[in-house]
C-alpha positions in Angstrom: 28.6 8.1 20.3 32.2 7.2 19.4 34.6 6.8 22.3 36.9 10.0 20.9 34.0 12.1 21.4 32.9 10.7 24.5 36.0 12.1 26.1 35.2 15.0 28.5 31.7 14.6 27.9 29.1 14.5 30.9 26.6 12.3 31.0 23.8 14.7 29.9 25.8 15.1 27.3 26.6 11.2 26.6 22.8 10.5 27.2 21.5 12.9 24.2 24.3 11.9 21.4 23.6 8.4 22.3 20.2 8.9 21.1 21.2 10.3 17.9 23.4 7.2 17.9 20.6 4.8 18.4 18.4 6.4 15.8 21.1 6.6 13.0 24.2 4.2 14.0 23.0 1.7 16.8 24.4 -1.2 14.6 26.6 -1.7 11.7 24.8 -4.0 9.4 25.1 -6.2 6.0 22.6 -7.9 3.6 20.5 -7.0 0.5 17.0 -6.3 1.7 15.4 -2.9 1.1 15.3 -2.1 5.1 19.2 -3.1 5.5 20.1 -0.9 2.7 18.0 1.9 4.3 20.0 1.8 7.8 23.0 1.5 5.6 22.1 4.8 4.3 21.1 6.2 7.3 24.5 5.0 8.9 26.6 6.8 6.0 24.3 10.1 6.7 24.7 10.4 9.8 28.5 9.7 9.9 28.7 12.4 6.9 27.0 15.5 9.2 28.5 14.3 12.2 31.1 16.6 12.2 29.2 19.4 11.2 26.1 19.4 14.3 29.3 18.7 16.7 31.1 21.8 15.4 27.9 23.8 15.9 27.7 22.6 19.8 31.3 23.5 20.0 30.8 26.8 18.9 28.2 27.9 21.1 28.4 25.6 24.2 32.6 24.9 24.4 33.8 21.4 25.8 34.3 21.8 30.0 31.6 24.3 30.1 28.8 24.0 32.8 26.2 25.4 29.8 27.4 22.7 27.7 25.8 19.9 30.1 22.4 22.6 30.5 22.2 22.5 26.3 22.5 18.9 26.3 20.1 18.4 28.9 17.3 20.7 27.1 18.1 19.2 23.9 17.4 15.7 25.4 14.2 16.9 27.2 12.6 18.4 24.1 13.8 15.7 21.6 13.4 12.5 23.4 9.5 13.3 23.0 9.7 12.6 19.1 12.9 10.5 18.8 11.3 7.0 17.1 13.6 4.0 16.7 12.7 3.9 12.9 14.2 7.2 12.4 11.0 9.1 11.9 9.8 11.9 14.3 6.1 12.3 15.9 4.7 12.2 19.2 6.3 9.3 20.2 6.6 9.7 24.0 4.5 12.2 25.4 3.3 10.4 29.0 0.0 12.1 30.4 1.8 14.6 32.6 3.7 16.3 30.0 2.1 18.9 28.1 2.3 19.0 24.3 0.5 21.5 21.7 -1.0 21.3 18.6 -3.5 23.0 16.2 -6.5 21.0 16.9 -9.1 23.4 15.7 -9.0 24.9 12.3 -11.5 27.0 10.0 -14.2 27.6 12.7 -14.6 24.0 13.7 -16.1 23.6 17.0 -15.5 20.0 17.2 -12.1 18.0 15.6 -10.6 14.7 15.7 -7.1 14.5 16.7 -4.7 12.0 16.9 -0.8 11.6 17.7 0.1 10.3 14.2 -2.5 12.7 12.3 0.5 14.5 10.5 2.4 10.8 9.0 2.2 8.5 6.8 2.1 5.1 7.9 4.2 2.7 5.8 3.2 -0.7 5.1 5.1 -3.5 3.0 5.5 -6.9 2.8 9.2 -7.2 4.2 10.3 -10.6 6.0 13.0 -11.2 8.2 16.1 -12.3 6.8 19.4 -13.7 7.7 21.6 -10.7 9.2 25.3 -10.4 10.1 25.6 -7.2 12.4 28.0 -5.6 14.4 27.0 -3.8 17.6 29.3 -1.0 19.2 29.8 -1.7 23.0 28.6 1.3 24.9 30.4 0.8 27.9 33.1 3.1 26.2 36.8 2.3 24.0 36.1 0.9 21.1 34.8 -2.2 21.5 32.3 -3.9 19.1 30.2 -7.2 19.3 29.9 -9.3 16.4 26.5 -11.6 15.7 25.0 -13.4 13.2 21.0 -14.0 12.8 20.5 -17.2 10.7 16.8 -16.5 9.5 17.1 -19.4 6.9 14.3 -21.8 8.9 11.9 -19.3 9.0 8.9 -20.1 7.1 7.2 -17.4 4.9 4.4 -15.6 6.8 1.6 -13.8 5.3 1.5 -10.0 6.5 -1.5 -10.4 8.2 -0.3 -13.2 10.6 1.9 -12.4 13.7 3.8 -15.3 15.4 6.6 -15.0 17.8 10.2 -15.5 17.2 12.9 -17.8 19.2 16.4 -17.3 19.5 18.6 -20.2 20.4 22.6 -20.5 20.4 24.3 -22.0 17.4 27.6 -21.5 18.5 31.0 -19.3 17.4 32.5 -18.3 14.4 36.0 -17.3 15.2 37.6 -17.3 11.6 37.4 -13.4 11.4 39.2 -11.1 13.4 36.6 -11.0 15.9 34.2 -14.0 16.9 31.0 -13.9 15.8 28.0 -15.1 18.1 25.6 -17.3 15.6 21.8 -17.3 16.8 19.0 -19.4 15.3 15.5 -17.8 14.6 12.9 -20.0 14.0 9.1 -19.2 14.4 7.2 -20.4 17.9 5.4 -23.7 18.0 3.3 -24.5 21.0 3.9 -21.6 22.9 7.8 -22.4 22.9 9.8 -19.0 24.4 13.2 -17.9 23.8 16.0 -18.6 26.4 18.2 -15.5 26.6 19.9 -17.0 29.5 21.3 -20.3 27.5 22.4 -17.9 24.9 24.4 -15.8 27.2 25.8 -18.6 29.2 26.7 -20.9 25.7 28.5 -17.8 24.7 30.4 -17.2 27.9 31.1 -20.8 27.7 32.7 -20.5 24.6 35.0 -17.8 25.5 32.8 -14.6 24.7 31.7 -12.2 27.1 28.2 -10.8 26.1 25.9 -9.1 28.4 22.0 -9.2 28.4 21.8 -5.6 27.5 23.7 -6.2 24.4 22.1 -9.3 23.1 18.7 -7.5 23.8 20.1 -4.5 21.3 21.1 -6.9 18.9 18.0 -9.1 18.8 16.2 -5.5 18.6 18.1 -4.4 15.5 17.5 -7.8 13.7 13.4 -7.5 14.5 13.7 -4.1 13.1 14.0 -5.8 9.3 10.2 -6.4 9.7 9.1 -3.4 11.2 8.0 -2.1 7.8 4.8 -0.6 8.9 6.7 2.5 10.2 5.5 6.1 9.9 6.9 9.1 7.9 6.8 12.5 8.5 5.0 14.6 6.0 6.6 17.9 6.8 9.0 16.8 9.8 10.9 20.3 9.6 7.4 22.1 10.2 6.4 19.7 12.8 9.2 20.1 15.1 10.0 23.7 14.7 6.5 24.5 15.8 6.9 22.1 18.5 9.9 23.7 19.5 8.9 27.0 19.3 6.0 26.1 21.8 8.0 24.5 24.3 10.7 27.1 24.1 8.1 29.8 24.7 6.8 27.9 27.9 10.3 27.7 29.2 11.3 31.5 28.4 7.8 32.6 30.0 8.3 30.6 33.4 7.6 33.4 35.8 10.6 32.3 37.8 13.2 32.7 35.1 15.7 35.5 35.3 17.9 36.8 32.3 21.0 38.9 31.9 23.1 39.4 28.9 24.9 35.9 29.0 21.8 34.0 29.9 19.9 35.9 26.7 23.0 34.6 24.6 22.9 30.9 25.9 19.2 31.1 25.3 19.9 32.1 21.6 22.1 29.2 21.6 19.5 26.7 22.5 17.2 27.7 19.8 19.9 27.5 17.3 21.9 24.5 18.0 17.8 22.9 18.2 17.4 24.1 14.8 20.2 22.7 13.6 19.3 19.3 15.1 15.8 19.6 13.4 17.3 20.5 10.1 19.2 17.4 10.4 16.8 14.9 11.5 14.4 16.5 8.7 16.8 16.0 5.9 16.7 12.3 6.3 13.2 12.1 7.1 12.4 14.6 3.9 14.2 12.2 1.7 12.5 8.7 2.9 9.3 11.1 2.1 10.6 11.8 -1.3 11.0 8.0 -1.8 7.2 7.4 -0.7 5.7 9.7 -2.6 7.3 9.1 -5.9 5.5 7.3 -8.7 6.4 3.6 -8.6 7.4 1.9 -11.9 5.1 -0.5 -13.6 6.3 -4.3 -13.7 5.0 -7.7 -15.0 2.4 -6.3 -16.9 -0.5 -8.9 -18.5 -3.7 -8.7 -20.0 -6.9 -11.0 -20.2 -8.8 -10.8 -22.9 -11.9 -13.0 -23.8 -11.4 -14.9 -27.0 -14.6 -13.5 -28.5 -12.5 -9.9 -28.6 -9.8 -11.4 -31.1 -9.8 -11.9 -34.9 -9.9 -15.5 -36.2 -6.3 -15.6 -36.8 -5.0 -14.4 -33.7 -7.4 -16.9 -32.1 -5.9 -19.6 -34.3 -2.2 -18.5 -33.4 -3.2 -18.9 -30.0 -4.4 -22.3 -30.3 -1.3 -23.4 -32.2 1.2 -21.5 -29.5 3.2 -23.4 -27.0 1.7 -21.2 -24.3 -1.8 -22.8 -25.0 -1.0 -25.7 -22.9 -0.6 -23.8 -20.0 -3.5 -21.6 -20.6 -5.3 -24.8 -20.8 -4.1 -26.1 -17.3 -5.7 -22.4 -15.8 -8.9 -22.9 -17.4 -9.1 -26.4 -16.0 -7.7 -25.7 -12.7 -10.8 -23.1 -12.9 -13.1 -25.3 -14.0 -14.3 -23.1 -17.2 -13.9 -26.5 -19.8 -13.8 -29.8 -19.0 -10.5 -31.8 -17.7 -11.0 -34.1 -21.1 -10.3 -31.3 -23.4 -6.9 -31.2 -25.3 -5.0 -28.1 -27.3 -5.8 -30.2 -30.2 -10.2 -30.5 -29.7 -10.0 -26.6 -29.4 -9.3 -25.5 -32.8 -12.5 -27.5 -33.7 -14.6 -26.6 -31.3 -13.5 -22.8 -31.4 -13.9 -23.4 -35.3 -17.0 -24.2 -35.5 -19.5 -21.8 -35.5 -22.6 -24.5 -35.2 -20.9 -26.2 -32.4 -23.3 -26.0 -29.0 -20.4 -25.1 -27.2 -19.0 -22.2 -29.6 -20.3 -19.2 -27.7 -18.9 -20.9 -24.7 -15.7 -21.2 -25.8 -15.7 -17.5 -27.1 -15.7 -16.0 -23.8 -12.7 -17.9 -22.4 -9.9 -15.6 -21.2 -6.7 -15.8 -22.4 -4.1 -14.0 -20.4 -1.2 -13.0 -22.0 1.5 -14.1 -19.4 1.4 -17.2 -21.3 1.8 -15.5 -24.6 4.7 -13.3 -24.5 6.3 -14.1 -27.7 3.2 -12.7 -29.8 2.0 -10.4 -27.1 2.7 -7.6 -29.6 0.7 -9.2 -32.2 -2.2 -9.7 -29.9 -2.3 -6.0 -28.9 -1.8 -4.9 -32.2 -4.9 -6.7 -33.3 -7.2 -5.2 -30.6 -7.6 -1.5 -32.0 -8.4 1.1 -29.4 -7.5 0.3 -25.6 -9.4 2.8 -24.2 -12.7 1.1 -25.7 -11.5 -2.5 -25.2 -10.3 -2.9 -21.4 -12.8 -2.4 -18.8 -10.3 -2.6 -15.7 -6.9 -2.4 -14.0 -6.4 -4.7 -11.4 -3.1 -3.2 -9.5 -1.0 -5.5 -7.3 0.7 -2.9 -4.8 0.1 -1.1 -1.7 -3.1 1.0 -2.5 -1.4 4.2 -1.4 1.2 3.4 -3.9 -1.1 3.0 -6.4 -3.4 5.8 -5.9 -0.6 7.9 -6.0 1.3 6.6 -8.9 -2.3 6.6 -11.2 -3.9 9.7 -9.9 -2.4 11.7 -12.9 -4.2 9.5 -15.5 -7.5 9.1 -13.4 -7.7 12.7 -11.6 -11.2 13.8 -11.4 -12.4 10.8 -13.5 -14.2 8.5 -11.3 -18.2 8.4 -10.2 -17.6 6.1 -7.2 -14.8 4.9 -4.8 -15.5 2.2 -2.6 -13.5 1.8 0.5 -13.9 -1.4 2.9 -10.5 -1.3 4.6 -9.8 -3.5 7.9 -12.1 -2.3 10.6 -9.3 -1.6 13.6 -10.2 -4.6 15.4 -6.7 -5.2 16.6 -6.3 -8.0 14.2 -5.6 -6.1 11.2 -2.1 -5.0 11.5 1.1 -6.1 12.9 1.2 -2.8 15.0 5.1 -1.6 16.5 3.5 0.7 18.8 0.8 1.4 21.3 -1.2 3.4 19.0 -3.5 1.2 17.4 -6.5 3.4 16.5 -4.0 6.3 15.3 -2.2 3.9 13.0 -5.6 2.9 11.6 -6.9 6.7 11.4 -3.6 7.5 9.5 -4.1 4.7 7.2 -7.2 5.3 6.0 -6.9 9.3 6.0 -3.6 9.1 3.7 -5.9 6.9 1.0 -8.8 9.2 2.1 -6.5 12.5 0.9 -6.2 10.6 -2.7 -9.4 9.0 -3.2 -11.2 12.5 -3.2 -8.6 13.9 -6.0 -9.8 10.7 -8.3 -13.6 11.9 -7.8 -15.5 13.9 -10.6 -17.5 16.9 -9.2 -20.6 14.3 -9.3 -18.9 11.3 -7.7 -19.5 9.8 -4.2 -17.3 7.9 -1.5 -18.7 5.2 0.2 -16.5 3.9 3.4 -17.8 0.8 5.2 -17.1 0.3 8.6 -18.1 -1.6 11.8 -19.1 -0.2 15.2 -15.5 -0.2 16.5 -14.7 1.9 13.6 -18.1 4.0 12.4 -17.8 7.4 14.7 -13.8 7.8 13.2 -15.0 7.3 10.0 -17.6 10.1 10.2 -14.7 12.6 11.3 -12.3 11.6 8.7 -14.8 11.9 6.1 -15.0 15.3 7.2 -11.8 16.0 7.2 -11.3 15.3 3.8 -13.9 17.0 2.7 -14.4 20.0 4.8 -17.0 21.6 2.4 -19.4 18.8 2.9 -21.2 19.2 6.3 -22.6 16.3 8.5 -26.0 16.5 7.0 -24.2 15.1 3.8 -23.0 12.2 5.1 -25.6 9.2 4.7 -25.3 6.4 7.3 -26.5 3.4 5.8 -27.6 0.3 8.0 -26.8 -2.8 6.5 -28.4 -5.8 8.6 -25.6 -8.7 8.3 -27.8 -10.7 10.4 -27.6 -12.1 13.9 -24.7 -14.8 13.9 -21.6 -12.8 13.0 -18.4 -14.7 14.2 -17.7 -13.6 17.7 -20.9 -12.8 18.7 -22.9 -15.8 19.8 -26.1 -15.5 21.2 -25.1 -16.9 24.3 -23.3 -13.5 24.8 -24.4 -11.1 27.7 -24.9 -8.0 25.5 -26.6 -6.9 22.5 -25.9 -8.8 19.3 -24.0 -6.9 16.7 -25.8 -7.8 13.2 -24.9 -4.7 11.1 -22.2 -2.6 9.1 -22.5 0.2 8.4 -21.7 2.3 5.1 -21.2 6.1 5.3 -21.9 7.6 1.8 -21.1 11.0 0.7 -20.8 13.4 -2.4 -17.7 15.2 -3.6 -20.6 18.0 -4.7 -23.9 18.0 -2.9 -25.0 20.5 -5.8 -23.6 17.9 -8.4 -24.1 14.6 -7.1 -25.3 12.0 -9.3 -27.9 9.9 -7.7 -30.2 7.3 -9.3 -33.2 6.6 -7.0 -33.8 2.9 -6.0 -37.4 0.9 -5.6 -38.4 -2.1 -4.1 -41.7 -4.0 -4.7 -44.0 -3.3 -2.2 -45.2 -7.2 -1.8 -42.6 -9.9 -3.2 -42.5 -9.5 -7.5 -44.1 -12.1 -9.1 -42.4 -11.1 -12.4 -39.6 -13.7 -12.8 -37.2 -11.1 -14.0 -36.8 -9.3 -11.1 -35.1 -11.8 -8.9 -33.0 -10.1 -6.5 -32.7 -6.7 -8.4 -33.9 -3.1 -7.2 -36.0 -1.0 -9.6 -34.3 2.4 -11.2 -36.0 5.4 -11.8 -37.0 8.9 -11.2 -40.6 8.1 -9.8 -43.2 5.0 -9.7 -44.5 5.6 -13.3 -40.9 4.8 -15.2 -39.0 2.2 -13.4 -36.4 0.2 -14.9 -34.1 -2.9 -14.4 -30.7 -3.0 -15.8 -30.0 -6.2 -17.5 -28.3 -7.6 -20.7 -30.4 -8.0 -23.7 -28.5 -9.5 -26.6 -25.0 -8.7 -25.8 -26.2 -4.6 -24.3 -26.9 -3.4 -21.1 -30.4 -2.3 -21.6 -32.7 -0.3 -19.4 -35.6 -2.5 -19.4 -39.4 -1.5 -18.5 -41.1 -2.6 -15.3 -44.3 -1.9 -13.7 -44.5 -3.0 -9.9 -45.9 -1.6 -7.3 -42.6 0.0 -5.4 -41.4 2.1 -2.4 -38.1 4.2 -2.3 -35.0 2.3 -0.6 -34.0 4.2 2.8 -31.0 3.7 4.9 -31.7 0.4 6.3 -31.0 -2.6 4.4 -32.3 -5.7 5.3 -33.2 -7.3 2.3 -29.4 -8.3 1.5 -28.3 -11.0 3.1 -25.1 -11.2 4.2 -22.7 -14.5 3.7 -23.9 -15.5 7.2 -26.8 -16.7 5.2 -25.7 -20.6 4.0 -27.6 -20.2 0.8 -25.5 -17.1 -0.3 -22.2 -18.6 1.0 -23.1 -21.5 -1.3 -23.7 -19.3 -4.3 -20.7 -17.0 -4.6 -18.7 -17.5 -1.2 -14.9 -18.1 -1.9 -13.7 -18.7 1.9 -13.0 -15.3 2.3 -14.1 -13.9 6.0 -15.0 -10.5 5.1 -16.4 -11.3 1.2 -18.9 -9.2 0.5 -22.2 -10.0 -1.2 -22.6 -9.0 -5.0 -25.8 -7.5 -4.2 -24.8 -5.2 -1.8 -22.3 -3.8 -4.0 -24.8 -4.0 -6.9 -26.8 -1.3 -5.2 -24.3 1.2 -4.4 -23.2 0.8 -8.4 -26.3 1.3 -9.7 -27.5 4.2 -7.5 -23.8 6.3 -7.6 -23.0 5.8 -11.3 -24.3 4.8 -15.0 -22.8 2.7 -17.6 -19.4 4.0 -18.6 -18.7 5.4 -15.1 -15.6 4.4 -13.2 -15.7 2.3 -10.1 -12.4 2.6 -8.0 -11.7 0.3 -5.2 -8.3 0.5 -3.0 -9.1 -2.4 -0.7 -10.3 -4.8 -3.3 -9.9 -8.3 -0.9 -12.1 -10.9 -3.1 -12.7 -8.3 -6.0 -16.7 -7.7 -5.4 -16.2 -4.3 -6.2 -14.3 -5.0 -10.0 -16.6 -8.2 -10.4 -19.9 -6.2 -10.0 -18.7 -3.1 -12.1 -17.7 -5.3 -15.0 -21.0 -7.3 -15.0 -22.5 -3.6 -15.0 -20.9 -1.8 -17.9 -19.0 0.1 -15.7 -15.1 0.6 -15.9 -13.1 -0.3 -13.1 -10.1 0.0 -10.9 -8.9 -2.4 -8.0 -6.3 -2.7 -5.8 -4.7 -5.3 -3.6 -1.7 -6.2 -2.2 -2.7 -9.9 -0.3 -1.6 -13.1 -1.2 -5.0 -14.0 -2.1 -4.5 -11.7 -5.2 -3.4 -14.1 -7.7 -5.7 -16.3 -9.9 -5.6 -19.3 -7.2 -3.5 -19.3 -3.8 -2.8 -21.2 -0.7 -4.2 -20.5 2.3 -2.7 -20.8 5.8 -4.1 -24.3 5.9 -2.2 -25.3 2.5 -5.3 -25.5 0.5 -5.9 -24.1 -2.9 -8.5 -21.0 -3.3 -9.7 -19.2 -5.9 -7.8 -15.8 -5.8 -9.1 -12.2 -6.8 -7.6 -12.6 -10.5 -9.0 -16.2 -10.9 -12.4 -15.0 -9.9 -12.4 -11.9 -12.3 -11.7 -14.3 -15.0 -14.5 -16.3 -14.3 -16.8 -13.2 -14.9 -15.0 -12.6 -18.1 -16.0 -16.4 -19.0 -20.0 -15.5 -17.6 -19.6 -17.1 -14.0 -23.8 -17.8 -14.0 -22.2 -21.5 -13.1 -18.5 -22.0 -11.9 -16.2 -24.4 -9.4 -13.9 -23.5 -7.3 -10.5 -25.5 -6.9 -10.5 -28.5 -5.1 -14.6 -28.5 -5.0 -16.8 -30.1 -7.3 -20.0 -27.6 -6.3 -21.3 -25.6 -8.5 -21.9 -22.3 -7.9 -24.0 -19.9 -9.3 -24.1 -16.2 -9.1 -27.3 -14.9 -8.0 -26.5 -11.6 -9.6 -25.4 -13.2 -12.9 -28.4 -14.8 -13.4 -30.7 -11.8 -12.7 -29.2 -9.5 -15.3 -28.4 -12.0 -17.7 -24.9 -11.8 -17.6 -22.8 -14.0 -20.0 -19.4 -13.0 -19.9 -17.1 -10.8 -22.3 -14.5 -7.9 -22.1 -11.1 -7.8 -20.9 -9.0 -5.7 -18.5 -4.8 -5.6 -17.8 -3.0 -6.3 -14.3 0.3 -5.8 -12.9 2.1 -4.7 -10.0 4.4 -1.8 -9.1 7.7 -1.1 -7.8 7.5 -1.2 -4.4 9.0 1.0 -1.3 10.8 -2.0 -0.1 12.3 -1.9 -3.7 13.3 1.4 -4.3 14.9 1.3 -0.6 17.3 -2.0 -1.9 18.7 0.2 -5.3 18.7 3.6 -4.0 22.5 4.9 -4.3 23.5 7.2 -2.0 27.3 8.9 -2.6 29.6 9.3 0.6 30.3 12.4 2.7 32.6 14.7 -0.1 28.9 14.9 -2.3 27.0 16.4 0.4 28.2 19.8 0.9 27.1 21.2 -3.0 26.9 25.2 -1.6 30.2 26.0 0.6 28.5 29.4 1.2 25.5 27.8 3.7 25.7 25.0 6.2 24.9 21.6 5.4 21.4 22.2 7.6 20.5 24.5 5.0 20.5 22.8 1.6 19.6 19.8 0.3 22.3 17.2 0.9 21.2 14.6 -1.6 20.9 16.4 -4.6 24.1 15.0 -6.4 23.2 11.4 -5.3 22.3 9.1 -8.0 19.1 7.5 -6.6 18.2 5.1 -9.0 19.2 6.9 -12.3 22.9 5.7 -12.7 21.6 2.4 -12.5 19.1 2.4 -15.9 21.3 5.7 -17.6 24.7 5.8 -18.7 26.5 8.5 -21.0 29.8 7.8 -21.9 30.8 10.5 -25.0 28.2 10.4 -27.3 26.6 7.3 -26.5 23.4 7.0 -24.4 22.1 4.0 -22.9 19.2 3.3 -21.1 17.9 0.1 -19.7 15.5 -0.2 -16.9 16.0 -4.3 -17.2 19.1 -3.2 -15.1 16.7 -2.4 -12.2 13.5 -4.9 -13.0 13.6 -7.3 -15.7 10.0 -7.2 -16.2 9.3 -3.4 -16.3 6.7 -2.0 -18.9 8.0 1.7 -20.4 4.7 1.7 -22.0 2.3 1.7 -19.0 5.1 3.9 -16.9 5.2 6.4 -19.4 1.4 6.7 -19.9 1.1 6.6 -16.3 3.4 9.3 -15.5 2.0 12.0 -18.2 -1.2 11.1 -17.0 -2.7 10.0 -20.5 -4.5 6.6 -21.0 -3.2 4.2 -24.1 -5.1 4.2 -27.6 -2.6 1.6 -29.1 0.4 0.3 -28.5 3.3 -1.9 -30.3 6.7 -4.0 -29.4 8.3 -0.5 -30.0 6.1 2.3 -29.7 2.7 3.7 -27.7 0.3 5.9 -28.8 -1.4 8.0 -26.1 -5.3 9.5 -26.1 -3.9 12.8 -26.5 -2.4 11.8 -30.3 1.3 11.8 -28.8 3.3 8.5 -30.0 6.3 7.6 -27.9 8.8 5.3 -28.9 9.8 3.1 -25.8 12.2 0.6 -27.3 15.8 2.3 -26.5 17.9 -0.2 -28.0 16.8 1.2 -31.4 16.5 4.7 -30.7 18.8 7.7 -31.4 20.7 9.6 -28.9 18.2 12.4 -28.7 15.3 10.2 -28.6 16.7 8.1 -25.7 17.5 11.6 -23.5 13.5 12.4 -24.4 12.4 9.2 -22.8 14.8 9.5 -20.0 13.5 12.9 -19.2 10.0 11.6 -19.4 10.6 9.0 -16.7 13.0 10.8 -14.6 10.1 11.0 -11.7 10.4 7.4 -11.3 14.4 7.6 -11.2 15.3 10.7 -9.3 14.0 12.5 -6.7 14.5 16.0 -5.0 
């Protein structure tokens, strides 16, 4: 609260208004990260709307009146329960002795799951702490401020899943500015080292700067909030707070000891009206963050992975002669797909000789167009129908953002959604609150709400959990599909072995040796399901391997195998029995033979035969399989080998072709694994290893490689926060007949539009590269229109509905540019 506003105010008013200050203007910060820009926007918003809020309070409760203190006391009593340091509103501070209300039972349900964050989006990004200058307002009256500079230049970048304590140390005082700046270094803790705040205070005072422990703690708190990117956004802040206030207000008014005269009734109306103004004030900004979170995200860094066998001889010759082939050859060698001795000159002879023993092997080598950008347009023009050629898409993004952005294209098209999320063990998230289970439930529910919309009426969802999360998963599935009853959820027990990490045989408890798969159809009446069978005795037929038999009955069973380049139903006659809900015949990676055969040194990797059984039971050839938590890519790999289309999403550092793990060892990443699959991974080696690995599934089904897929990233929530433009106070009030609390105050703000679109007279310029230099307009157009691409060139894209769109604004007319801008508008402006 500003010093001029504190004059004459009582302690209760100061307490409430300071609480708002701490949410919106607790510190003035500078810097370039998206989170810092968010703080800047919040600061600007609160400064602009503060006067209107105080004017409403002054009208109903003039300064100096006893009722003013009571008003602020009532406001604080209600709102402090829902104030969160990130600016979000939910059941943040509700002690056990304090009542709160919620509509838990709905539509006749007699049992329901309720948690404190169920009305929220759980936000997670990959922001890292950056050096930050900040100016802290000192709360002890007057206009005094304190300046700090946190130097994070020595911080090593940490994967999102790793949490390490920070150590703060005094660096010195920068006296060049009007006000001295306390400089503090920030490093990661090693060997249990802790910060010594007392030493920082002592050193600062010795240098002539008086700073209190409270001020230092507040400054550290603001700095660390940079990394608090896994915070919440209320999906409907207005409805939530108004409902909670009405219930709270009703309980207060109906107190048996309350008495009311005319003046008291007026005061109660003032309390209610001011509370609704505060709710509108809080909800305006919360709703704007929700719009940013929900807006579709632009496609960035699009590349294609295509087997040489899918390309004509002329294109192959151009690729071999291209300067990018040197990097492509290096990648093939790193993936152990070709001998280390092969040179670029050797490729032409090997690919050109159909009689060569290795000719077919070389034709299944996958090229990545990131190495051939100068001729990528020519490559794409030669491949024909994209819908026929491309087997899958790999999206490097937060999976909620990917699901939300691609929903128009894939609505009701998926036959299978497989989710293998973090298991809520306490090590999965960098939690910023005390609601570990609430955060997990919200994370999963947010995604189930979207994946259900991907499913065709005949489709299935499989949710893989452990014993910690099993019971909560059942409730979540029922919430996402209320028309599906408890008996429609099949609980499959996968026997993973008796040596699970953390559960040693010496433990005085039952040994955990199973995970749970919850399978349920979108519609029981329309569900597609293929019966699965296994031999009663060990099959002598060598074709069987570890495969299941498929078919409606014992008399007409078959195997799915590749024969002469086609996925074929191969009849088989073996005495068999139906497979039930206890799977003890599929080994986990606790089995050393399986780890040696297909293990990628990834703790939560699932065996291919587990996914093979799920995919075969729930889909047919050509159906779409969706995996939002792709991990090492087992689902996509299996779907590809079984002739299914696939959509995979991953945001971890292991998503690339290869990556460095926490020990700085080079490992095979998700993208690299899928390239191996295209190359026919019956035998392959991972980086830094000469051990030959052989995929049992590839052997059993006769997979020899082939196909194509695309991969790209999406604009992030952090990107949007960093680039969004919001105007100053004079642009807030658009309708003078209504208060600021009754209108969309961000309507006239530019958001991202003016960053890419400029209009000068009759000239219109659209330049998405002004935002990001790797935006792909064609794919972004297809995603927003919800229609797949059929063909594309460097200047046009044709969609499967027959529509043609020009995508190069530099050679388009003004009308064409405006038409393209209108299509792209949801990416650039929201509200």
